[in-house]
N, C-alpha and C positions, 0 to 999 in steps of 0.2 A: 520707493524702496522701503522707507521707514514704516508705512502702514503694513506692508507685506511682512516685514521682519517682526513687527509687533504681533500680527496674526499668527505667525509661525510659532512665536514664543508661547502665545496663549494656547495654541493647539497642542504643543508638547506638554504644557502644564496639565491640560485636561486629560490627555492620554495617560500621563503618569498617575493622575488622581483616580481614574476609573479603572485602570488595568490591574488585575490581580496577578502578581508575578510568581506566586507559589505554584509548584508543579505537582499536580495530583496524579500524574501518570507514574507508574513504577519506573524507577531508573534502570537503565540497561547497563549492567556491570560486567559485560563480557566484551572482549576485543574482537575485531574482525578475524584475526588469526585463530582465536579460540573457537569462534563460531564455525569457521571453515573446517577445523579439525573435528568438531562435534558432528557436523553434517557428513563428513567423510566416514566417520565411525558408524553413523547410522546406516549408510549404504553398505558398509562391510557387514554390519549386523544382519541386514536383510539379504546378504549374499549377492550384492550387486557390485560388479567390478567394471569400472569404466576405463576405456582406452585413453591414450594420451591426447587424442584430438578433441576431447571434451574440455571446455573452458569453464572456469569458476567465476561467477559474477556475484557481487554482494551489494546490498543496500539495507538501510535501517527501515523497518516497516513499523510506522507509528501513526497510522491513520486513525482519526477519530470517526467512529461510525455511529449510526443511529442507535446501536446498542448502548454505547457510552452515554449518549444524550438521554436515552430512555431512563437508565438507572439514575443518572444525575438529577433529572427533572422529577421523576415520579418517586424516587427514594430520597436520599440525602447524602451529604458528604461522607459520613461514616459508613453507610451502606456501600457507596461507590468504592471506598478503600477496601472493604471486605471482599467485594466481587472482582476488583481489578486483578488480573493474573490468575483468578480462580475460575470464574464463569465468563468474564469478558477479557479479551486479550490486552496485555500490556505491550510495550514496545518490544520488538524482536529483530534479529537479523534474518533477512531472507537470503539464503544461499542458493544460488541457481546454477545448475549444471546444464550446459547447452553445447550444441555444435553448430558452427556457422558454415561448415564445409560438408559436402556430400550430397546425396539424393534428397529430394524434397521431403519424402516420407521420413528419412532418417533425421533430418533437421527439425522435424515437428515434435520429436520426442525430447522431453526435458524433465529434470527433477527439480522441485522447489522444496527446500527444507527450511523450516522456520525454527530458530533457536533463540531462547531467552536466557538460559543459564548454561554454564559449562556442563557438557555431558547429557543435556536434556533437550529433546525435540518437542516442540509444542504443536507442530503441524507437519504433515508429510503429503506432498502432492506430486504424483508421477503422471505427466502428460504423455499420452500415447497417441500415435496417428490412428485414424479410423480404420485404415486397411491392415493394421497389424493383426496377425493371426493369434488366436487364443482359444480358450475353452468355451463350451456352451453349457455352463453350469445351470442346474436347477436351483430353485429358490433356497431350499434347505442348505445346500452346500455353500452357496454364496453368502447366506446369512451367518454361517459359522465363521467364514473368513472375515466378514464385517465386524463381528463381535470380538474376534481375536485382534484385529487391527485397532479397535478402540481400546482394548486392554493394553496393547503395546505402546500406543501414543499417549493416552490420557490416564491409563491405570484405572479405568472405570470398570466396576464390577458389572457384568452383563445382566445380572439378576436385578439390578437397580433400574434397568431401562425397559421401556415398553415400546413396541414397534408402532410407528405412526403410519408409515407407508413403505411400499416396496414396488419399484417400477423397473421392468426390464427394457433394454434397448437392443433390438436385433441389428447387428452390423454384418457386412458381407462375410467376415471371417471369424466372428466371435459374438458372444452375447454379454452385454454389460448390465450390471445391476446398480441401482441407486437406492439406498436405504436411509430412512429418517427415523431416529429414535428420540424418545422424550424421557428426560430424567425428572421424575416427580418426587423422588425420595430426598435427594440432596438439595434441590433447588425449589423454593417455594416463594414466589413473589407475584402479587396480583397483576392481571392483565398481560401475562407473558408466559412463555415456555422456554425451557432450556433444551435445545435440540442438538443432537449429534448426527451428522450426515457422513455417509461413507459411499464411495464408488468402487465397485469391483469390475475391472475390465478383464473379461475372460476369467482367469483365476488369480489375478493380481490386484491387491488393494492399491488404488491409484490416487485416492483423495480421502483424507480424514480431517474433518473440520467440525468445530463446535461453535454455536452461536445462540444468543438470546433472541427469541422471536416475539416482539411485542404484539399486542392485539391489533386487529385491523382498524379499529376505531382510532387508536393512538397513531398508527401509521398514516391514516388519512389526515388527521389534524396536523401531524408533522409536515406532510407534503404541502399542505395549504400554507403553513407558516413559512416554509422554505421558498414558496413562490413569491411571497411578499418580500422576503429577504433578498432573493435573486433580483427582483425588480429594482430594489433600492441600490444594490451593488452595481447593476447596469447603469443606473442614473449617475452614480458617483464616478464610474469609469468614463462616462461621457464628459462630466465636468473636468476630469483630469486631462482628457484629450483636448478639450477646449482651452484649458490652461496652457498646454504645450503649444497649441496653435497660436494663442495670443503671445506667448513668449517669442516664438519665431517671428511673428509680425513686428513686435516691438524691436527685436534684434535687428531686423532688416532696416527698419526706419532709423534706428540709431546708427547703423552702418552708413547709410546714405548721408546722414548729417555729420559723419565723422566724429560721433560721440560714443563709438563702440570701443571698449577696452580689450584689445587682443591679449594683453598680459593676463587680465583676470579670466578671460575666456579659456585660454590654454591651461591656466592654473587649475581651474575647476574641472575642465575636461580631463586633464591628466589624472587628478585625484579620483574622479568617478570611474574613468576607464580602468585604472590599475585596480581599484577595489572590486569592480565587476569582473575583471580578468581573474583575480585570485579566488573570488567566490565561485566562478565557473570551474577553475582548476581544482578546487577543493571538492566540488560536487561531482567531478567527472566519474568516479566509480559508480555512484548512484545513478547517474544518467545512463551510463553504458549498461547497467543492470537491467534496464527496460528495453534494450534493443531487441528487435524481432529477428528470429532466425530465418524468416521467410525472405528477407531482403539481404543483399550482399553487405557484409560488415563494413568494408571500406567506404561504400556509398553512404551508409548511415553515419560513419565517423565524419566524413567530409561535410555532409549536409548539416549535422549538428554543430560542428565548429564554425562553419560559414554563417549559419543563422545567429549563433552566439556573437560572433564578431560584428555583424550588422547591428545587433541590439546594443552592443557596447558603444559602437560609433554613434548610433542615434542618441 
């Protein structure tokens, strides 16, 4: 026990010594309630009126992507601070409007609105079922809608953008267009492009998103490095599993020799179980925000809670 306790103390000391606790991400200074209100206002602005059977799900969207790593690695801390929230996304609320009841095609439709600040939307994504009827626009008309959508969401002047690609998709009841634009006026950084992507489904803008696209050379190097990191992570996971297995074996041996302390066992089990339970309870809105509309809601709730309880008991 003493060697393990000593190793644990050394590990915590090393972790504290090498970990940078400062947050370079932009803080999210808007509540869930304010984010929902902003998302609903955006729907009203676009003349979208949802019935009462639509549910509102929310979670904080704060994933670190290859864009963040690229600017941090190839630039510096000051450049990252300049770009975060301007060219690369900071944390935001993802407000999702979905339906779990009705026909399959109806449930496939959903709205995802990303909000960082009160009254300001940073991304709009309207997911439509493929069989939904719509217009068969020509490129020129779809292009006008794309540029107007970029103006509405990002406030970007269409004269600052150059068209990189335009690809139509023929569906049974409509024609979709996907456009990619490059901003070479506001954004100038080596080995990368600032791209704006829009999707026009029929005559509806359904997805408007911005991203920094690094060079293919950097992406290949990053993928190779991630392979090495993934191999190391898998090795460490195996070590942790072996540690759990060894702990079970030692526990059984101690039990058979009547050297197993039930008091200590139930004390630690209770503390860990309660902490895990409250962590699960606190994260429930975020967990539910990722539920699929293609599966029954009650089944997903039961499966998620049952799996969590098994994990807590283990």
